[in-house]
C-alpha positions as protocol buffer text, in pm:
chain_id: "A"
residue {
  index: 1
  type: MET
  ca { x: 1763 y: -1364 z: -2015 }
}
residue {
  index: 2
  type: GLY
  ca { x: 1443 y: -1564 z: -1948 }
}
residue {
  index: 3
  type: GLU
  ca { x: 1097 y: -1421 z: -1921 }
}
residue {
  index: 4
  type: LYS
  ca { x: 1003 y: -1302 z: -1573 }
}
residue {
  index: 5
  type: SER
  ca { x: 685 y: -1435 z: -1420 }
}
residue {
  index: 6
  type: ILE
  ca { x: 476 y: -1244 z: -1169 }
}
residue {
  index: 7
  type: TYR
  ca { x: 254 y: -1436 z: -931 }
}
residue {
  index: 8
  type: ILE
  ca { x: -8 y: -1320 z: -684 }
}
residue {
  index: 9
  type: HIS
  ca { x: 63 y: -1498 z: -354 }
}
residue {
  index: 10
  type: SER
  ca { x: -229 y: -1360 z: -154 }
}
residue {
  index: 11
  type: PHE
  ca { x: -538 y: -1157 z: -226 }
}
residue {
  index: 12
  type: SER
  ca { x: -811 y: -1005 z: -12 }
}
residue {
  index: 13
  type: VAL
  ca { x: -1119 y: -789 z: -56 }
}
residue {
  index: 14
  type: ASP
  ca { x: -1290 y: -630 z: 245 }
}
residue {
  index: 15
  type: ASN
  ca { x: -1633 y: -465 z: 272 }
}
residue {
  index: 16
  type: MET
  ca { x: -1732 y: -517 z: -88 }
}
residue {
  index: 17
  type: TRP
  ca { x: -2099 y: -419 z: -93 }
}
residue {
  index: 18
  type: ASN
  ca { x: -2088 y: -455 z: 288 }
}
residue {
  index: 19
  type: ARG
  ca { x: -2128 y: -831 z: 267 }
}
residue {
  index: 20
  type: VAL
  ca { x: -1826 y: -1002 z: 118 }
}
residue {
  index: 21
  type: LYS
  ca { x: -1490 y: -1065 z: 275 }
}
residue {
  index: 22
  type: LEU
  ca { x: -1264 y: -1264 z: 46 }
}
residue {
  index: 23
  type: VAL
  ca { x: -921 y: -1385 z: 156 }
}
residue {
  index: 24
  type: TRP
  ca { x: -686 y: -1616 z: -30 }
}
residue {
  index: 25
  type: ASN
  ca { x: -354 y: -1666 z: 150 }
}
residue {
  index: 26
  type: ASP
  ca { x: -214 y: -1954 z: -48 }
}
residue {
  index: 27
  type: ILE
  ca { x: -227 y: -1888 z: -422 }
}
residue {
  index: 28
  type: ARG
  ca { x: 33 y: -2102 z: -595 }
}
residue {
  index: 29
  type: PRO
  ca { x: 206 y: -2059 z: -930 }
}
residue {
  index: 30
  type: ASN
  ca { x: 86 y: -2275 z: -1220 }
}
residue {
  index: 31
  type: VAL
  ca { x: -254 y: -2347 z: -1063 }
}
residue {
  index: 32
  type: ASN
  ca { x: -506 y: -2371 z: -1342 }
}
residue {
  index: 33
  type: ILE
  ca { x: -833 y: -2416 z: -1155 }
}
residue {
  index: 34
  type: ILE
  ca { x: -1026 y: -2240 z: -880 }
}
residue {
  index: 35
  type: VAL
  ca { x: -1298 y: -2447 z: -712 }
}
residue {
  index: 36
  type: GLY
  ca { x: -1562 y: -2340 z: -463 }
}
residue {
  index: 37
  type: ILE
  ca { x: -1931 y: -2347 z: -384 }
}
residue {
  index: 38
  type: ASN
  ca { x: -2179 y: -2088 z: -512 }
}
residue {
  index: 39
  type: GLY
  ca { x: -2107 y: -1745 z: -369 }
}
residue {
  index: 40
  type: SER
  ca { x: -1755 y: -1826 z: -250 }
}
residue {
  index: 41
  type: GLY
  ca { x: -1603 y: -1552 z: -468 }
}
residue {
  index: 42
  type: LYS
  ca { x: -1443 y: -1742 z: -758 }
}
residue {
  index: 43
  type: THR
  ca { x: -1576 y: -1511 z: -1026 }
}
residue {
  index: 44
  type: THR
  ca { x: -1517 y: -1204 z: -810 }
}
residue {
  index: 45
  type: LEU
  ca { x: -1153 y: -1303 z: -764 }
}
residue {
  index: 46
  type: LEU
  ca { x: -1102 y: -1359 z: -1136 }
}
residue {
  index: 47
  type: ASN
  ca { x: -1280 y: -1036 z: -1230 }
}
residue {
  index: 48
  type: CYS
  ca { x: -1066 y: -840 z: -982 }
}
residue {
  index: 49
  type: ILE
  ca { x: -745 y: -997 z: -1112 }
}
residue {
  index: 50
  type: ASN
  ca { x: -856 y: -944 z: -1472 }
}
residue {
  index: 51
  type: ASP
  ca { x: -931 y: -576 z: -1405 }
}
residue {
  index: 52
  type: TYR
  ca { x: -603 y: -535 z: -1216 }
}
residue {
  index: 53
  type: TYR
  ca { x: -393 y: -671 z: -1500 }
}
residue {
  index: 54
  type: ASN
  ca { x: -590 y: -547 z: -1801 }
}
residue {
  index: 55
  type: SER
  ca { x: -714 y: -199 z: -1714 }
}
residue {
  index: 56
  type: LYS
  ca { x: -488 y: 101 z: -1668 }
}
residue {
  index: 57
  type: LYS
  ca { x: -183 y: -117 z: -1734 }
}
residue {
  index: 58
  type: SER
  ca { x: 50 y: 180 z: -1721 }
}
residue {
  index: 59
  type: LEU
  ca { x: -51 y: 254 z: -1359 }
}
residue {
  index: 60
  type: TYR
  ca { x: 34 y: -89 z: -1218 }
}
residue {
  index: 61
  type: LYS
  ca { x: 397 y: -188 z: -1189 }
}
residue {
  index: 62
  type: CYS
  ca { x: 596 y: -453 z: -1008 }
}
residue {
  index: 63
  type: ASN
  ca { x: 959 y: -362 z: -945 }
}
residue {
  index: 64
  type: GLY
  ca { x: 924 y: -93 z: -1213 }
}
residue {
  index: 65
  type: THR
  ca { x: 790 y: -336 z: -1474 }
}
residue {
  index: 66
  type: PRO
  ca { x: 441 y: -258 z: -1614 }
}
residue {
  index: 67
  type: LEU
  ca { x: 193 y: -538 z: -1559 }
}
residue {
  index: 68
  type: GLY
  ca { x: 47 y: -625 z: -1895 }
}
residue {
  index: 69
  type: ILE
  ca { x: -25 y: -991 z: -1840 }
}
residue {
  index: 70
  type: PRO
  ca { x: -371 y: -1093 z: -1963 }
}
residue {
  index: 71
  type: VAL
  ca { x: -571 y: -1310 z: -1724 }
}
residue {
  index: 72
  type: GLN
  ca { x: -785 y: -1568 z: -1897 }
}
residue {
  index: 73
  type: PHE
  ca { x: -1070 y: -1757 z: -1732 }
}
residue {
  index: 74
  type: ILE
  ca { x: -1377 y: -1965 z: -1799 }
}
residue {
  index: 75
  type: ARG
  ca { x: -1692 y: -1920 z: -1593 }
}
residue {
  index: 76
  type: SER
  ca { x: -1729 y: -2145 z: -1289 }
}
residue {
  index: 77
  type: PHE
  ca { x: -1847 y: -2504 z: -1312 }
}
residue {
  index: 78
  type: ASP
  ca { x: -2135 y: -2451 z: -1069 }
}
residue {
  index: 79
  type: VAL
  ca { x: -2330 y: -2232 z: -1313 }
}
residue {
  index: 80
  type: PRO
  ca { x: -2604 y: -2444 z: -1476 }
}
residue {
  index: 81
  type: LEU
  ca { x: -2514 y: -2536 z: -1833 }
}
residue {
  index: 82
  type: ALA
  ca { x: -2819 y: -2356 z: -1973 }
}
residue {
  index: 83
  type: ASN
  ca { x: -2703 y: -2029 z: -1810 }
}
residue {
  index: 84
  type: ARG
  ca { x: -2343 y: -2036 z: -1930 }
}
residue {
  index: 85
  type: LYS
  ca { x: -2238 y: -1777 z: -2182 }
}
residue {
  index: 86
  type: LYS
  ca { x: -1912 y: -1903 z: -2327 }
}
residue {
  index: 87
  type: LYS
  ca { x: -1868 y: -1600 z: -2547 }
}
residue {
  index: 88
  type: ASP
  ca { x: -1851 y: -1377 z: -2235 }
}
residue {
  index: 89
  type: SER
  ca { x: -1531 y: -1547 z: -2125 }
}
residue {
  index: 90
  type: PRO
  ca { x: -1204 y: -1380 z: -2228 }
}
residue {
  index: 91
  type: LEU
  ca { x: -1055 y: -1730 z: -2271 }
}
residue {
  index: 92
  type: TYR
  ca { x: -1329 y: -1830 z: -2515 }
}
residue {
  index: 93
  type: GLN
  ca { x: -1259 y: -1518 z: -2720 }
}
residue {
  index: 94
  type: GLU
  ca { x: -886 y: -1600 z: -2731 }
}
residue {
  index: 95
  type: LEU
  ca { x: -957 y: -1963 z: -2822 }
}
residue {
  index: 96
  type: GLU
  ca { x: -1200 y: -1853 z: -3092 }
}
residue {
  index: 97
  type: LYS
  ca { x: -932 y: -1628 z: -3245 }
}
residue {
  index: 98
  type: SER
  ca { x: -664 y: -1898 z: -3239 }
}
residue {
  index: 99
  type: TYR
  ca { x: -903 y: -2177 z: -3345 }
}
residue {
  index: 100
  type: PHE
  ca { x: -988 y: -2008 z: -3673 }
}
residue {
  index: 101
  type: SER
  ca { x: -623 y: -1933 z: -3747 }
}
residue {
  index: 102
  type: LEU
  ca { x: -514 y: -2300 z: -3718 }
}
residue {
  index: 103
  type: PRO
  ca { x: -489 y: -2549 z: -4005 }
}
residue {
  index: 104
  type: ILE
  ca { x: -792 y: -2779 z: -4033 }
}
residue {
  index: 105
  type: ILE
  ca { x: -613 y: -3086 z: -3893 }
}
residue {
  index: 106
  type: SER
  ca { x: -504 y: -2891 z: -3582 }
}
residue {
  index: 107
  type: SER
  ca { x: -859 y: -2763 z: -3534 }
}
residue {
  index: 108
  type: ILE
  ca { x: -994 y: -3119 z: -3550 }
}
residue {
  index: 109
  type: PHE
  ca { x: -738 y: -3228 z: -3289 }
}
residue {
  index: 110
  type: LEU
  ca { x: -855 y: -2947 z: -3059 }
}
residue {
  index: 111
  type: ILE
  ca { x: -1214 y: -3069 z: -3089 }
}
residue {
  index: 112
  type: THR
  ca { x: -1141 y: -3440 z: -3040 }
}
residue {
  index: 113
  type: GLY
  ca { x: -859 y: -3402 z: -2784 }
}
């Protein structure tokens, strides 16, 4: 039997710090990018999803199946380059682990594309 995929189709946060109301009603499977202006909630959405999937995994279930799917993300594009902290990103940490475990030729291909 194939692996089951779980997708979030909608997401909302109300009264967060009495100033933010975030609503996403059309989240599609296999979307790899979230775009928005400063303060639109991109990082908040990803942090909420990351916490949902990665903390207290045994408490969250979908149809009786524990949710243990890691959510990986890179900080938003609208953060000035000088302020980015790549090592804070869970994706960077995963890439760093896999990068050093690859043969040299594969690592070079990753760098050059």
